[in-house]
N, CA, C and O atoms as a MOPAC input file, in Angstrom:
PM7 MOZYME 1SCF
protein

 N     47.29400 1    -3.54900 1   -22.41100 1
 C     46.89700 1    -2.18500 1   -22.09900 1
 C     47.64800 1    -1.75700 1   -20.84000 1
 O     47.72400 1    -2.52800 1   -19.88300 1
 N     48.20600 1    -0.54300 1   -20.81900 1
 C     48.95700 1    -0.06300 1   -19.67200 1
 C     48.01300 1     0.29700 1   -18.53400 1
 O     46.81400 1     0.49200 1   -18.73400 1
 N     48.57800 1     0.38000 1   -17.34500 1
 C     47.76800 1     0.71600 1   -16.16900 1
 C     47.10700 1     2.08300 1   -16.32600 1
 O     45.97200 1     2.27400 1   -15.88900 1
 N     47.80300 1     3.03100 1   -16.94200 1
 C     47.23000 1     4.36800 1   -17.15600 1
 C     46.02800 1     4.33800 1   -18.07900 1
 O     45.03200 1     5.01900 1   -17.83800 1
 N     46.12600 1     3.54800 1   -19.13200 1
 C     44.99100 1     3.44400 1   -20.06400 1
 C     43.81600 1     2.72100 1   -19.42300 1
 O     42.66100 1     3.07600 1   -19.66100 1
 N     44.10500 1     1.70700 1   -18.60900 1
 C     43.03600 1     0.99300 1   -17.91100 1
 C     42.29900 1     1.96600 1   -16.99800 1
 O     41.07100 1     1.93300 1   -16.91500 1
 N     43.03800 1     2.82600 1   -16.32000 1
 C     42.43400 1     3.82300 1   -15.44300 1
 C     41.56000 1     4.79500 1   -16.20700 1
 O     40.46800 1     5.14100 1   -15.75800 1
 N     42.03600 1     5.23800 1   -17.36100 1
 C     41.26300 1     6.17300 1   -18.18200 1
 C     39.99800 1     5.49700 1   -18.69500 1
 O     38.92000 1     6.09000 1   -18.65300 1
 N     40.11400 1     4.27600 1   -19.17300 1
 C     38.94000 1     3.54100 1   -19.66200 1
 C     37.94200 1     3.35600 1   -18.52400 1
 O     36.73600 1     3.51200 1   -18.72000 1
 N     38.43700 1     3.02500 1   -17.34500 1
 C     37.55100 1     2.85100 1   -16.18700 1
 C     36.83300 1     4.15100 1   -15.86100 1
 O     35.63200 1     4.13500 1   -15.59100 1
 N     37.53800 1     5.27300 1   -15.88100 1
 C     36.90800 1     6.56300 1   -15.58900 1
 C     35.85900 1     6.91900 1   -16.63100 1
 O     34.80000 1     7.44100 1   -16.28500 1
 N     36.13600 1     6.64600 1   -17.90300 1
 C     35.15800 1     6.91800 1   -18.96100 1
 C     33.91900 1     6.04700 1   -18.75500 1
 O     32.79300 1     6.52900 1   -18.88300 1
 N     34.11900 1     4.77500 1   -18.43900 1
 C     32.98000 1     3.87700 1   -18.20600 1
 C     32.14600 1     4.34400 1   -17.02200 1
 O     30.91700 1     4.31500 1   -17.08200 1
 N     32.79100 1     4.76700 1   -15.95900 1
 C     32.07100 1     5.26300 1   -14.78900 1
 C     31.29400 1     6.52300 1   -15.15600 1
 O     30.13200 1     6.66600 1   -14.77500 1
 N     31.92000 1     7.43100 1   -15.88500 1
 C     31.24000 1     8.67100 1   -16.28100 1
 C     30.02800 1     8.37700 1   -17.14700 1
 O     28.97900 1     8.99900 1   -16.98000 1
 N     30.16200 1     7.43600 1   -18.07000 1
 C     29.02000 1     7.07800 1   -18.91700 1
 C     27.90400 1     6.44900 1   -18.10100 1
 O     26.73000 1     6.73900 1   -18.33300 1
 N     28.25000 1     5.60000 1   -17.15900 1
 C     27.23000 1     4.96100 1   -16.32300 1
 C     26.50900 1     5.98800 1   -15.47300 1
 O     25.28800 1     5.93100 1   -15.32500 1
 N     27.25300 1     6.92100 1   -14.91500 1
 C     26.64400 1     7.94000 1   -14.05500 1
 C     25.81600 1     8.93000 1   -14.84700 1
 O     24.85700 1     9.48700 1   -14.31300 1
 N     26.15100 1     9.16300 1   -16.08900 1
 C     25.39900 1    10.14500 1   -16.87100 1
 C     23.95200 1     9.72500 1   -17.06400 1
 O     23.09000 1    10.58200 1   -17.25600 1
 N     23.66300 1     8.44200 1   -17.01900 1
 C     22.28700 1     7.97800 1   -17.11900 1
 C     21.47300 1     8.29700 1   -15.87800 1
 O     20.24300 1     8.24800 1   -15.91900 1
 N     22.12800 1     8.62000 1   -14.78700 1
 C     21.44900 1     8.90900 1   -13.53000 1
 C     21.63800 1    10.35100 1   -13.09400 1
 O     21.26000 1    10.72100 1   -11.98200 1
 N     22.20600 1    11.14600 1   -13.94200 1
 C     22.54200 1    12.50700 1   -13.52700 1
 C     21.30900 1    13.39300 1   -13.45100 1
 O     20.26700 1    13.09900 1   -14.03700 1
 N     21.45400 1    14.46100 1   -12.72900 1
 C     20.36200 1    15.40900 1   -12.54700 1
 C     20.14200 1    16.20600 1   -13.81500 1
 O     21.09300 1    16.64800 1   -14.46000 1
 N     18.89900 1    16.38200 1   -14.16200 1
 C     18.53900 1    17.18700 1   -15.32000 1
 C     17.29500 1    17.97700 1   -14.97300 1
 O     16.68600 1    17.76300 1   -13.92400 1
 N     16.92300 1    18.87600 1   -15.84000 1
 C     15.71600 1    19.65900 1   -15.63700 1
 C     14.53800 1    18.93800 1   -16.27700 1
 O     14.70900 1    18.18400 1   -17.23500 1
 N     13.35400 1    19.17000 1   -15.75000 1
 C     12.13600 1    18.57700 1   -16.29900 1
 C     11.02700 1    19.59800 1   -16.11400 1
 O     10.60400 1    19.86400 1   -14.98900 1
 N     10.55300 1    20.17100 1   -17.21900 1
 C      9.56500 1    21.24100 1   -17.10700 1
 C      8.25500 1    20.75600 1   -16.49800 1
 O      7.57900 1    21.52900 1   -15.82000 1
 N      7.87900 1    19.50500 1   -16.71900 1
 C      6.64300 1    18.98800 1   -16.11000 1
 C      6.78700 1    18.91000 1   -14.59900 1
 O      5.83800 1    19.21200 1   -13.87600 1
 N      7.95100 1    18.51100 1   -14.11000 1
 C      8.19300 1    18.47500 1   -12.66500 1
 C      8.20600 1    19.89700 1   -12.10100 1
 O      7.63000 1    20.15600 1   -11.04400 1
 N      8.86900 1    20.81800 1   -12.81300 1
 C      8.88100 1    22.22100 1   -12.38900 1
 C      7.45800 1    22.76200 1   -12.27900 1
 O      7.11200 1    23.43100 1   -11.30500 1
 N      6.63900 1    22.46500 1   -13.28500 1
 C      5.25700 1    22.94700 1   -13.28800 1
 C      4.45600 1    22.38500 1   -12.12500 1
 O      3.68400 1    23.11000 1   -11.49800 1
 N      4.63000 1    21.10300 1   -11.83100 1
 C      3.89400 1    20.48400 1   -10.72500 1
 C      4.29100 1    21.10500 1    -9.39500 1
 O      3.42800 1    21.38400 1    -8.56200 1
 N      5.57000 1    21.32400 1    -9.18500 1
 C      6.03700 1    21.92800 1    -7.93500 1
 C      5.52100 1    23.35800 1    -7.80000 1
 O      5.05100 1    23.75800 1    -6.73400 1
 N      5.61100 1    24.12000 1    -8.87700 1
 C      5.13600 1    25.50100 1    -8.85200 1
 C      3.63900 1    25.56400 1    -8.61400 1
 O      3.16600 1    26.39500 1    -7.83800 1
 N      2.89300 1    24.69400 1    -9.27500 1
 C      1.44000 1    24.67400 1    -9.10000 1
 C      1.07400 1    24.32400 1    -7.65500 1
 O      0.13300 1    24.89200 1    -7.10000 1
 N      1.80500 1    23.40100 1    -7.04900 1
 C      1.54300 1    23.03500 1    -5.65600 1
 C      1.77800 1    24.22200 1    -4.72800 1
 O      0.93100 1    24.54200 1    -3.89400 1
 N      2.93500 1    24.87300 1    -4.87800 1
 C      3.26000 1    26.01600 1    -4.00700 1
 C      2.22700 1    27.12900 1    -4.18400 1
 O      1.78400 1    27.72400 1    -3.20200 1
 N      1.84800 1    27.40900 1    -5.41200 1
 C      0.82900 1    28.44300 1    -5.65400 1
 C     -0.51000 1    28.06900 1    -5.02700 1
 O     -1.18800 1    28.92500 1    -4.45900 1
 N     -0.89500 1    26.79800 1    -5.12400 1
 C     -2.16800 1    26.35300 1    -4.53600 1
 C     -2.16700 1    26.57700 1    -3.03000 1
 O     -3.16700 1    27.02700 1    -2.47000 1
 N     -1.05800 1    26.26900 1    -2.37400 1
 C     -0.98100 1    26.49300 1    -0.92300 1
 C     -1.02600 1    27.98300 1    -0.62000 1
 O     -1.74700 1    28.41100 1     0.28100 1
 N     -0.26100 1    28.77600 1    -1.36400 1
 C     -0.25400 1    30.22600 1    -1.15100 1
 C     -1.63700 1    30.83800 1    -1.36500 1
 O     -2.02900 1    31.76400 1    -0.65500 1
 N     -2.37400 1    30.31500 1    -2.34900 1
 C     -3.69300 1    30.86000 1    -2.66000 1
 C     -4.79900 1    30.20000 1    -1.84000 1
 O     -5.98500 1    30.43500 1    -2.07300 1
 N     -4.39400 1    29.36800 1    -0.87400 1
 C     -5.31800 1    28.72900 1     0.07100 1
 C     -6.30400 1    27.79100 1    -0.62900 1
 O     -7.45200 1    27.66400 1    -0.20300 1
 N     -5.85500 1    27.13700 1    -1.70200 1
 C     -6.68300 1    26.16200 1    -2.40900 1
 C     -6.23400 1    24.76300 1    -1.99100 1
 O     -5.47200 1    24.10300 1    -2.69700 1
 N     -6.71900 1    24.32900 1    -0.83600 1
 C     -6.31300 1    23.04700 1    -0.27300 1
 C     -6.70000 1    21.86000 1    -1.13900 1
 O     -5.95300 1    20.88500 1    -1.22000 1
 N     -7.85500 1    21.92700 1    -1.78700 1
 C     -8.27100 1    20.81800 1    -2.64500 1
 C     -7.29700 1    20.62700 1    -3.80900 1
 O     -6.90100 1    19.50200 1    -4.11400 1
 N     -6.91500 1    21.71900 1    -4.45000 1
 C     -5.95800 1    21.62200 1    -5.55500 1
 C     -4.60700 1    21.13100 1    -5.04400 1
 O     -3.99400 1    20.25500 1    -5.65500 1
 N     -4.14200 1    21.68700 1    -3.93200 1
 C     -2.84600 1    21.28200 1    -3.37800 1
 C     -2.83600 1    19.78100 1    -3.08900 1
 O     -1.86400 1    19.09700 1    -3.41100 1
 N     -3.89700 1    19.27000 1    -2.49000 1
 C     -3.95400 1    17.83700 1    -2.16900 1
 C     -4.00300 1    16.97700 1    -3.41900 1
 O     -3.48100 1    15.86200 1    -3.42400 1
 N     -4.61900 1    17.47600 1    -4.46900 1
 C     -4.69000 1    16.70000 1    -5.71100 1
 C     -3.31600 1    16.57100 1    -6.35800 1
 O     -3.12100 1    15.72000 1    -7.22600 1
 N     -2.36800 1    17.39700 1    -5.95200 1
 C     -1.01900 1    17.37100 1    -6.50900 1
 C     -0.04700 1    16.54600 1    -5.66700 1
 O      1.13300 1    16.44800 1    -6.00100 1
 N     -0.53500 1    15.95600 1    -4.58500 1
 C      0.30000 1    15.13600 1    -3.70100 1
 C      0.26400 1    13.67200 1    -4.12200 1
 O     -0.69100 1    13.21800 1    -4.75200 1
 N      1.31600 1    12.94200 1    -3.76600 1
 C      1.27600 1    11.49000 1    -3.91600 1
 C      0.22200 1    10.98000 1    -2.93500 1
 O     -0.06900 1    11.66200 1    -1.95300 1
 N     -0.35500 1     9.81200 1    -3.16900 1
 C     -1.33700 1     9.28100 1    -2.21700 1
 C     -0.78500 1     9.17800 1    -0.79000 1
 O     -1.49300 1     9.48100 1     0.17100 1
 N      0.46300 1     8.75600 1    -0.64900 1
 C      1.05200 1     8.63400 1     0.69100 1
 C      1.21500 1     9.99700 1     1.35500 1
 O      0.98000 1    10.13000 1     2.55600 1
 N      1.61300 1    11.00600 1     0.58900 1
 C      1.75700 1    12.35200 1     1.15700 1
 C      0.39900 1    12.91600 1     1.54800 1
 O      0.27200 1    13.55800 1     2.59000 1
 N     -0.61000 1    12.68400 1     0.72900 1
 C     -1.96100 1    13.15800 1     1.05500 1
 C     -2.46300 1    12.49300 1     2.33300 1
 O     -3.09400 1    13.14000 1     3.16900 1
 N     -2.18000 1    11.19700 1     2.48100 1
 C     -2.58800 1    10.48800 1     3.70000 1
 C     -1.87700 1    11.03200 1     4.92500 1
 O     -2.47900 1    11.14200 1     5.99300 1
 N     -0.60000 1    11.37400 1     4.78400 1
 C      0.16000 1    11.84400 1     5.94300 1
 C     -0.09100 1    13.31300 1     6.26000 1
 O      0.26000 1    13.77700 1     7.34500 1
 N     -0.69100 1    14.04800 1     5.33200 1
 C     -0.90200 1    15.48800 1     5.53600 1
 C     -1.75200 1    15.76300 1     6.76700 1
 O     -1.50000 1    16.73200 1     7.48200 1
 N     -2.74400 1    14.93900 1     7.02400 1
 C     -3.61900 1    15.14700 1     8.17400 1
 C     -2.99000 1    14.76800 1     9.49500 1
 O     -3.46700 1    15.16700 1    10.55700 1
 N     -1.91900 1    13.99700 1     9.42900 1
 C     -1.24700 1    13.60500 1    10.65400 1
 C     -2.11200 1    12.69400 1    11.50900 1
 O     -3.06300 1    12.07900 1    11.02600 1
 N     -1.77300 1    12.62100 1    12.75600 1
 C     -2.44400 1    11.72700 1    13.69400 1
 C     -3.85600 1    12.20400 1    14.00000 1
 O     -4.74200 1    11.39100 1    14.26700 1
 N     -4.06800 1    13.49800 1    13.96500 1
 C     -5.37400 1    14.04600 1    14.34500 1
 C     -6.46300 1    13.75600 1    13.32000 1
 O     -7.64400 1    13.94500 1    13.61200 1
 N     -6.09600 1    13.30500 1    12.13700 1
 C     -7.08700 1    12.99700 1    11.11500 1
 C     -7.68600 1    14.22300 1    10.46200 1
 O     -8.80300 1    14.15900 1     9.94900 1
 N     -6.97600 1    15.33600 1    10.46800 1
 C     -7.43500 1    16.54700 1     9.79200 1
 C     -7.50000 1    16.26800 1     8.30100 1
 O     -6.57900 1    15.65500 1     7.76200 1
 N     -8.55100 1    16.69300 1     7.61500 1
 C     -8.60500 1    16.48900 1     6.15600 1
 C     -7.40300 1    17.13600 1     5.47900 1
 O     -6.92900 1    18.19500 1     5.89200 1
 N     -6.92600 1    16.47800 1     4.43700 1
 C     -5.75900 1    16.95600 1     3.70300 1
 C     -5.92400 1    18.40800 1     3.28500 1
 O     -5.00000 1    19.20600 1     3.44100 1
 N     -7.09600 1    18.76200 1     2.75300 1
 C     -7.32200 1    20.11400 1     2.22500 1
 C     -7.15800 1    21.18800 1     3.29800 1
 O     -6.83000 1    22.33000 1     2.97400 1
 N     -7.37600 1    20.85000 1     4.55500 1
 C     -7.15700 1    21.80700 1     5.65000 1
 C     -5.71700 1    21.75400 1     6.13300 1
 O     -5.09200 1    22.79000 1     6.35900 1
 N     -5.19500 1    20.54900 1     6.28900 1
 C     -3.84700 1    20.37700 1     6.83700 1
 C     -2.76800 1    20.96600 1     5.93000 1
 O     -1.80900 1    21.56700 1     6.41400 1
 N     -2.92400 1    20.79400 1     4.62000 1
 C     -1.89200 1    21.25600 1     3.69300 1
 C     -1.75300 1    22.77900 1     3.71700 1
 O     -0.69100 1    23.30500 1     3.38300 1
 N     -2.79400 1    23.47800 1     4.10100 1
 C     -2.73200 1    24.94100 1     4.14400 1
 C     -1.90100 1    25.45700 1     5.31300 1
 O     -1.61800 1    26.65200 1     5.38900 1
 N     -1.51200 1    24.57900 1     6.21700 1
 C     -0.63900 1    24.96600 1     7.32800 1
 C      0.83400 1    24.97600 1     6.93000 1
 O      1.69200 1    25.43000 1     7.68800 1
 N      1.11300 1    24.47100 1     5.73700 1
 C      2.50000 1    24.45900 1     5.26800 1
 C      3.00800 1    25.87600 1     5.07100 1
 O      2.26400 1    26.77200 1     4.67400 1
 N      4.27800 1    26.05800 1     5.35300 1
 C      4.91500 1    27.34900 1     5.12900 1
 C      5.74000 1    27.25900 1     3.85200 1
 O      6.95900 1    27.09000 1     3.90100 1
 N      5.07800 1    27.37100 1     2.72700 1
 C      5.75900 1    27.36000 1     1.43400 1
 C      5.45300 1    28.67300 1     0.75000 1
 O      4.36800 1    29.23500 1     0.89900 1
 N      6.42500 1    29.15100 1     0.00100 1
 C      6.20100 1    30.41200 1    -0.71600 1
 C      7.15800 1    30.52300 1    -1.88200 1
 O      8.24500 1    29.94500 1    -1.88200 1
 N      6.73600 1    31.26400 1    -2.85100 1
 C      7.56700 1    31.52100 1    -4.02100 1
 C      6.94800 1    30.94400 1    -5.26300 1
 O      6.10700 1    30.04800 1    -5.19600 1
 N      7.36300 1    31.45500 1    -6.38800 1
 C      6.82200 1    30.94900 1    -7.64000 1
 C      7.90200 1    30.67300 1    -8.67600 1
 O      7.62900 1    30.04100 1    -9.69700 1
 N      9.10300 1    31.12800 1    -8.43400 1
 C     10.17200 1    30.94300 1    -9.41000 1
 C     11.00400 1    29.71400 1    -9.06700 1
 O     11.49400 1    29.57700 1    -7.94600 1
 N     11.15800 1    28.83300 1   -10.03000 1
 C     12.00600 1    27.65800 1    -9.86000 1
 C     13.45400 1    28.10500 1   -10.04100 1
 O     13.81300 1    28.67400 1   -11.07100 1
 N     14.27600 1    27.84300 1    -9.03500 1
 C     15.67900 1    28.24300 1    -9.12300 1
 C     16.61000 1    27.05600 1    -9.33800 1
 O     17.76200 1    27.23700 1    -9.73200 1
 N     16.12100 1    25.84200 1    -9.08100 1
 C     16.99100 1    24.67400 1    -9.22100 1
 C     16.12900 1    23.42500 1    -9.36200 1
 O     15.15500 1    23.25000 1    -8.63100 1
 N     16.48800 1    22.56900 1   -10.29300 1
 C     15.77700 1    21.30900 1   -10.49700 1
 C     16.78500 1    20.18800 1   -10.64200 1
 O     17.76300 1    20.30900 1   -11.38000 1
 N     16.54200 1    19.09900 1    -9.93700 1
 C     17.33000 1    17.88600 1   -10.10600 1
 C     16.35000 1    16.73900 1   -10.26800 1
 O     15.42800 1    16.57800 1    -9.46800 1
 N     16.55700 1    15.94300 1   -11.30800 1
 C     15.68800 1    14.79800 1   -11.58400 1
 C     16.55400 1    13.56000 1   -11.68000 1
 O     17.57400 1    13.54900 1   -12.36900 1
 N     16.13400 1    12.51500 1   -10.98000 1
 C     16.80700 1    11.22300 1   -11.02500 1
 C     15.74100 1    10.16400 1   -11.30300 1
 O     15.08500 1     9.68600 1   -10.37800 1
 N     15.57000 1     9.80200 1   -12.54800 1
 C     14.57400 1     8.79100 1   -12.89800 1
 C     13.17300 1     9.25400 1   -12.55900 1
 O     12.64900 1    10.17600 1   -13.18400 1
 N     12.55900 1     8.61200 1   -11.56500 1
 C     11.18500 1     8.96600 1   -11.19000 1
 C     11.11200 1     9.84300 1    -9.94900 1
 O     10.04900 1     9.96700 1    -9.34100 1
 N     12.23000 1    10.45300 1    -9.56500 1
 C     12.27000 1    11.33600 1    -8.39600 1
 C     12.85400 1    12.68700 1    -8.79500 1
 O     13.69500 1    12.77800 1    -9.69000 1
 N     12.39100 1    13.73500 1    -8.11300 1
 C     12.89400 1    15.07500 1    -8.40700 1
 C     12.95200 1    15.90900 1    -7.13500 1
 O     12.17700 1    15.70200 1    -6.20100 1
 N     13.87600 1    16.84600 1    -7.11800 1
 C     13.98400 1    17.85100 1    -6.05900 1
 C     13.97100 1    19.20200 1    -6.76500 1
 O     14.76300 1    19.44900 1    -7.67400 1
 N     13.06200 1    20.06600 1    -6.33600 1
 C     12.92100 1    21.35500 1    -6.99600 1
 C     12.89400 1    22.45200 1    -5.94500 1
 O     12.17300 1    22.36100 1    -4.95200 1
 N     13.68400 1    23.48400 1    -6.17400 1
 C     13.65100 1    24.65600 1    -5.30200 1
 C     12.72300 1    25.67700 1    -5.94700 1
 O     12.97100 1    26.15400 1    -7.05500 1
 N     11.65700 1    25.99800 1    -5.23600 1
 C     10.66900 1    26.98000 1    -5.68600 1
 C     10.68100 1    28.08600 1    -4.65000 1
 O     10.34300 1    27.86000 1    -3.48800 1
 N     11.07100 1    29.28600 1    -5.06800 1
 C     11.18400 1    30.37000 1    -4.10400 1
 C     12.19700 1    29.97700 1    -3.03900 1
 O     13.32300 1    29.59200 1    -3.35600 1
 N     11.79700 1    30.07400 1    -1.78100 1
 C     12.69900 1    29.72200 1    -0.68500 1
 C     12.47800 1    28.29500 1    -0.19500 1
 O     13.06700 1    27.89000 1     0.80700 1
 N     11.64200 1    27.53400 1    -0.88400 1
 C     11.29300 1    26.19000 1    -0.45200 1
 C     11.85700 1    25.11800 1    -1.35800 1
 O     12.15200 1    25.35600 1    -2.53000 1
 N     11.99900 1    23.93800 1    -0.79200 1
 C     12.40700 1    22.77000 1    -1.55700 1
 C     11.25500 1    21.77900 1    -1.53700 1
 O     10.69300 1    21.47800 1    -0.48400 1
 N     10.91300 1    21.27600 1    -2.71600 1
 C      9.80200 1    20.34400 1    -2.88300 1
 C     10.35600 1    19.08300 1    -3.54500 1
 O     11.12300 1    19.16800 1    -4.50400 1
 N      9.97100 1    17.92500 1    -3.03700 1
 C     10.35900 1    16.65000 1    -3.63300 1
 C      9.15400 1    16.06100 1    -4.34900 1
 O      8.02800 1    16.15000 1    -3.86000 1
 N      9.39100 1    15.46500 1    -5.49800 1
 C      8.30800 1    14.89200 1    -6.29700 1
 C      8.64400 1    13.47400 1    -6.72700 1
 O      9.80400 1    13.06500 1    -6.74500 1
 N      7.59300 1    12.73600 1    -7.07200 1
 C      7.71200 1    11.39400 1    -7.65800 1
 C      6.91400 1    11.37900 1    -8.94200 1
 O      5.83800 1    11.97300 1    -9.02400 1
 N      7.44200 1    10.69800 1    -9.94700 1
 C      6.71000 1    10.55400 1   -11.19800 1
 C      5.73500 1     9.39000 1   -11.02200 1
 O      6.14500 1     8.26400 1   -10.74100 1
 N      4.46200 1     9.66900 1   -11.18800 1
 C      3.41600 1     8.66600 1   -11.05600 1
 C      2.86700 1     8.38400 1   -12.46300 1
 O      3.31300 1     8.99400 1   -13.43500 1
 N      1.92600 1     7.48500 1   -12.57000 1
 C      1.34000 1     7.15600 1   -13.86500 1
 C      0.68700 1     8.33700 1   -14.54800 1
 O      0.63500 1     8.39700 1   -15.77600 1
 N      0.18100 1     9.29000 1   -13.75000 1
 C     -0.50800 1    10.45200 1   -14.33100 1
 C      0.31900 1    11.72400 1   -14.28100 1
 O     -0.22000 1    12.81400 1   -14.47500 1
 N      1.60900 1    11.61100 1   -14.02500 1
 C      2.48100 1    12.78200 1   -14.01300 1
 C      3.20400 1    12.93100 1   -12.68900 1
 O      3.19600 1    12.02300 1   -11.85800 1
 N      3.82300 1    14.07700 1   -12.50200 1
 C      4.59600 1    14.35300 1   -11.29100 1
 C      3.67200 1    14.71700 1   -10.14200 1
 O      2.71400 1    15.47200 1   -10.31500 1
 N      3.96900 1    14.17100 1    -8.95900 1
 C      3.20700 1    14.46400 1    -7.74100 1
 C      4.18200 1    14.81400 1    -6.61900 1
 O      5.28500 1    14.27000 1    -6.55800 1
 N      3.78000 1    15.71300 1    -5.74400 1
 C      4.60600 1    16.14700 1    -4.62000 1
 C      4.60700 1    15.06100 1    -3.54500 1
 O      3.55000 1    14.61000 1    -3.10500 1
 N      5.79800 1    14.64900 1    -3.13200 1
 C      5.92000 1    13.65200 1    -2.07000 1
 C      6.40600 1    14.26900 1    -0.76300 1
 O      6.23900 1    13.67400 1     0.30200 1
 N      7.00100 1    15.44600 1    -0.83400 1
 C      7.44700 1    16.15400 1     0.37600 1
 C      7.52600 1    17.64500 1     0.04600 1
 O      7.88500 1    18.03200 1    -1.06600 1
 N      7.18200 1    18.47400 1     1.03900 1
 C      7.18100 1    19.92500 1     0.81700 1
 C      7.51600 1    20.64800 1     2.11500 1
 O      7.47100 1    20.07600 1     3.20400 1
 N      7.85100 1    21.91300 1     1.96300 1
 C      8.25500 1    22.68400 1     3.13000 1
 C      9.55400 1    22.14200 1     3.69200 1
 O      9.72400 1    22.05000 1     4.90700 1
 N     10.47100 1    21.78300 1     2.80700 1
 C     11.70700 1    21.10400 1     3.20900 1
 C     12.84900 1    22.09700 1     3.38700 1
 O     13.01000 1    23.04200 1     2.61400 1
 N     13.62800 1    21.85300 1     4.42100 1
 C     14.76400 1    22.69800 1     4.76400 1
 C     16.04300 1    21.88200 1     4.68200 1
 O     16.12500 1    20.77300 1     5.21100 1
 N     17.02800 1    22.43900 1     4.01900 1
 C     18.33500 1    21.78600 1     3.89700 1
 C     19.04100 1    21.77100 1     5.24300 1
 O     19.04200 1    22.76400 1     5.97000 1
 N     19.64800 1    20.62000 1     5.56600 1
 C     20.46200 1    20.49100 1     6.78100 1
 C     21.76300 1    19.80700 1     6.38000 1
 O     21.74500 1    18.65800 1     5.93800 1
 N     22.88700 1    20.49500 1     6.52600 1
 C     24.16400 1    19.90100 1     6.11200 1
 C     24.40000 1    18.54800 1     6.78900 1
 O     24.17500 1    18.38900 1     7.98900 1
 N     24.85000 1    17.59900 1     6.00500 1
 C     25.19400 1    16.25700 1     6.47800 1
 C     24.03200 1    15.49100 1     7.09900 1
 O     24.24500 1    14.51300 1     7.81500 1
 N     22.82100 1    15.92400 1     6.83300 1
 C     21.63200 1    15.22800 1     7.33800 1
 C     20.55200 1    15.30400 1     6.27100 1
 O     20.62800 1    16.14900 1     5.37900 1
 N     19.55100 1    14.44100 1     6.34500 1
 C     18.44200 1    14.54600 1     5.38500 1
 C     17.68700 1    15.86400 1     5.56200 1
 O     17.72100 1    16.48200 1     6.62600 1
 N     17.01500 1    16.26900 1     4.50600 1
 C     16.17300 1    17.45900 1     4.58100 1
 C     15.11800 1    17.26600 1     5.68200 1
 O     14.65100 1    16.15100 1     5.91400 1
 N     14.75200 1    18.35000 1     6.34600 1
 C     13.64700 1    18.32800 1     7.29900 1
 C     12.42700 1    18.89100 1     6.56000 1
 O     12.45600 1    20.03100 1     6.09600 1
 N     11.37100 1    18.10700 1     6.45300 1
 C     10.19800 1    18.51000 1     5.68400 1
 C      8.96500 1    18.59700 1     6.57900 1
 O      8.74100 1    17.73900 1     7.43300 1
 N      8.17100 1    19.64600 1     6.37100 1
 C      6.92200 1    19.79100 1     7.12000 1
 C      5.89500 1    18.77000 1     6.66400 1
 O      5.05100 1    18.34800 1     7.45400 1
 N      5.95100 1    18.37000 1     5.40800 1
 C      5.05400 1    17.35300 1     4.85800 1
 C      5.89800 1    16.34300 1     4.11100 1
 O      6.65200 1    16.70800 1     3.20900 1
 N      5.78200 1    15.07800 1     4.47600 1
 C      6.48400 1    14.03500 1     3.73400 1
 C      5.75100 1    12.72000 1     3.90400 1
 O      5.07100 1    12.47900 1     4.90100 1
 N      5.91400 1    11.88600 1     2.90200 1
 C      5.26100 1    10.57200 1     2.91900 1
 C      6.20400 1     9.53200 1     3.44400 1
 O      5.84100 1     8.35900 1     3.53700 1

């Protein structure tokens, strides 16, 4: 096999391997993110907390020990339209309105693991709530 063909075969193999991990849309993840943002906007802290991963719910109260249902309402999230979804296995990033929400797939469906996230070039997202 010539060097050119080896290169082409290698590129095809890499593309096939990466396609299994590529970003795709997931309506269940979109629904979970949208439901979370709406719950916060509508001041339903109990519903919002029920949509969090256990670690995110624990961290919502912070050091002061504020109950999750009160703490989550301090988030600055807004919007209802999903504009972008990326899913990688059991993780997802969804843009809802002007906010970015990260989710994890749990045994009972998608749960929010971080919210109120702001994009920062060349750095990790800065999130108001994260586990």
